[in-house]
FIKE-540808 format. One line per 4 residues: their letters; for each residue x, y, z of C-alpha. Coordinates in nm, 4 decimals, always signed. Each point is the difference from the previous one (the first is absolute). Layout:
A = X,Y,Z | ...;
This chain:
MKFA = +3.2389,+3.6202,-0.5277 | +0.0132,-0.2362,-0.2993 | +0.1478,-0.2642,+0.2274 | -0.2975,+0.0320,+0.2384;
VICV = -0.2481,-0.0347,-0.2877 | +0.1800,-0.3115,-0.1258 | +0.0007,-0.1504,+0.3504 | -0.3731,+0.0660,+0.0465;
SLLL = -0.0730,-0.1474,-0.3438 | +0.1975,-0.3136,+0.0853 | -0.1782,-0.0344,+0.3343 | -0.3413,+0.0311,-0.1661;
ATHA = +0.0903,-0.2550,-0.2664 | +0.1320,-0.2416,+0.2635 | -0.3149,+0.0426,+0.2080 | -0.2270,-0.0617,-0.3025;
DAVG = +0.1987,-0.3136,-0.0867 | -0.0254,-0.1262,+0.3604 | -0.3772,+0.0574,+0.0042 | -0.0343,-0.1903,-0.3276;
RRNQ = +0.2027,-0.2922,+0.1349 | -0.2005,-0.0011,+0.3263 | -0.3292,-0.0129,-0.1931 | +0.1328,-0.2880,-0.2087;
MNAL = +0.1164,-0.1792,+0.3147 | -0.3427,+0.0564,+0.1596 | -0.1702,-0.1619,-0.3003 | +0.2369,-0.2961,+0.0265;
DFQE = -0.0656,-0.0140,+0.3751 | -0.3759,-0.0296,-0.0568 | +0.0554,-0.2671,-0.2656 | +0.2191,-0.1928,+0.2459;
RGAR = -0.2698,+0.0379,+0.2653 | -0.2451,-0.1502,-0.2460 | +0.2197,-0.3031,-0.0623 | +0.0412,-0.0555,+0.3739;
LRVE = -0.3726,+0.0435,+0.0614 | -0.0767,-0.2714,-0.2555 | +0.2395,-0.2439,+0.1697 | -0.1454,+0.0737,+0.3430;
LERA = -0.3607,-0.0432,-0.1186 | +0.0860,-0.3341,-0.1614 | +0.1706,-0.1072,+0.3236 | -0.3052,+0.1059,+0.2060;
YQDL = -0.2288,-0.2041,-0.2261 | +0.2243,-0.3085,+0.0242 | +0.0204,+0.0345,+0.3791 | -0.3791,+0.0229,+0.0255;
RHTG = -0.0390,-0.3107,-0.2173 | +0.2585,-0.2075,+0.1878 | -0.1293,+0.0921,+0.3462 | -0.3634,-0.0597,-0.0953;
GFKS = -0.0842,+0.3607,+0.0797 | -0.1142,+0.0934,-0.3505 | -0.3637,+0.1162,-0.0077 | -0.1580,+0.0013,-0.3453;
DGND = -0.2141,+0.3034,+0.0876 | +0.3047,+0.2161,+0.0691 | +0.3277,+0.0321,+0.1897 | +0.1082,+0.3468,+0.1092;
VSST = +0.3516,+0.0898,-0.1161 | -0.0319,+0.3766,+0.0471 | +0.2949,+0.0126,+0.2407 | +0.2223,-0.1622,-0.2635;
VKKY = -0.1023,+0.2496,-0.2689 | +0.0434,+0.2964,+0.2390 | +0.3706,-0.0838,+0.0304 | +0.0429,+0.0722,-0.3705;
VPVG = -0.2747,+0.2589,-0.0529 | -0.0093,+0.1894,+0.3293 | -0.2491,+0.2694,+0.0892 | +0.1202,+0.3290,-0.1490;
TSFA = +0.1314,-0.1549,-0.3249 | -0.1048,+0.1953,-0.3091 | -0.2530,-0.1738,-0.2255 | +0.2520,+0.0106,-0.2856;
NAET = +0.2647,-0.1820,+0.2059 | -0.2587,-0.2441,+0.1359 | -0.1040,-0.0882,-0.3552 | +0.3657,-0.0487,-0.1005;
TLRS = +0.0504,-0.2380,+0.2923 | -0.3178,-0.1967,-0.0728 | +0.0654,-0.0258,-0.3739 | +0.3552,-0.1189,+0.0734;
SGFT = -0.1567,-0.2777,+0.2098 | -0.2123,-0.1078,-0.2948 | -0.3260,+0.1591,+0.1166 | -0.2575,+0.1202,-0.2479;
IDPL = -0.1254,+0.3435,+0.0991 | -0.3761,+0.0184,-0.0451 | -0.1332,+0.3206,-0.1531 | -0.2198,+0.1798,+0.2504;
PPRE = -0.2413,+0.2804,-0.0714 | +0.0936,+0.3488,+0.1140 | -0.1778,+0.1516,+0.3003 | -0.2392,+0.1878,-0.2243;
PPDN = -0.1862,-0.1610,-0.2920 | +0.1540,+0.1165,-0.3300 | -0.3409,+0.0663,-0.1609 | -0.0843,+0.2576,+0.2666;
PSPL = +0.3075,+0.2134,+0.0694 | -0.0477,+0.2920,+0.2334 | +0.1131,+0.3298,-0.1522 | +0.2094,+0.2375,+0.2049;
SKGE = -0.0226,+0.3752,-0.0039 | +0.1893,+0.0445,-0.3274 | -0.1690,-0.2848,-0.1866 | +0.2775,-0.2460,+0.0837;
HKLM = -0.0786,-0.3521,+0.1095 | +0.0941,-0.1512,+0.3319 | +0.3107,-0.2162,-0.0064 | -0.0931,-0.3650,+0.0115;
TRVA = +0.1906,-0.1770,+0.2751 | +0.0222,-0.3661,+0.0825 | -0.1102,-0.0857,+0.3507 | +0.1287,-0.3580,-0.0064;
IAAT = +0.2153,-0.2470,-0.1867 | -0.1270,-0.3544,-0.0483 | +0.2479,-0.2622,-0.1144 | -0.0049,-0.3751,-0.0600;
LVLA = +0.2794,-0.2571,-0.0189 | -0.0521,-0.3641,-0.0969 | +0.2343,-0.2115,+0.2160 | -0.1119,-0.3410,-0.1269;
QKGV = -0.2429,-0.1304,-0.2587 | -0.1317,-0.3417,-0.0959 | -0.2751,-0.0066,-0.2588 | -0.2596,+0.2583,+0.0981;
SRIT = +0.1038,-0.0019,+0.3668 | +0.2595,+0.2455,+0.1193 | +0.1568,+0.1525,+0.3064 | +0.0055,+0.3788,-0.0133;
VEIT = +0.1271,+0.2852,+0.2110 | -0.2376,+0.2940,-0.0064 | +0.1202,+0.3357,+0.1279 | -0.1859,+0.3234,+0.0601;
LLAE = +0.2000,+0.3128,+0.0773 | -0.2033,+0.2927,+0.1308 | +0.1083,+0.3553,-0.0736 | +0.0841,+0.2894,+0.2229;
ISGA = -0.1255,+0.2898,-0.2107 | +0.2695,+0.2596,+0.0531 | -0.1129,+0.2664,-0.2433 | +0.3502,-0.0083,-0.1473;
DENT = +0.1007,-0.1543,-0.3308 | -0.0301,-0.3586,+0.1151 | -0.1825,-0.2100,+0.2542 | +0.1728,-0.2075,+0.2621;
VKGV = -0.0933,-0.3338,+0.1522 | -0.1967,+0.0329,+0.3232 | -0.1266,-0.3582,+0.0354 | +0.0996,-0.3468,-0.1207;
HAVI = -0.2246,-0.3065,-0.0183 | +0.1386,-0.3205,-0.1538 | -0.1489,-0.3503,-0.0084 | +0.1025,-0.3333,-0.1554;
HYRG = -0.3130,-0.1653,-0.1431 | -0.0943,-0.3260,-0.1670 | -0.2021,+0.0718,-0.3151 | -0.1650,-0.2895,-0.1731;
V = -0.3240,-0.1288,-0.1400;
């Protein structure tokens, strides 16, 4: 009987260690995705410039971003990927204004959830002019702990005076 308890304890400890390593590897995976996304966005911009296809009012690169932040990705993992690419995540307001929370039956307040992520990356800058990638990730509100990406819109823009 003691042998069985020891074996079960060892199995549980091994499983917990494996889960911890997998979570760490997942975080590294999303950071690696971010690095690759940055390289691919820079390549897309250079290709647009060299072929004469660059439009200053916007160039859709959503398909490129979807390779690295596919639909179904959790918002937390999407943010890790974007930050690893060098994106600045813009703070967005929650779905409900904070000065008017709606009370629930026991006086609790509704959980504020983000319905989108907006992020900006500066690819090139000269003086006040710059080339930016602007991404909007729309949320699939799952009712669970975290939202997942349901839509991706990404554009390379020229921003200047």
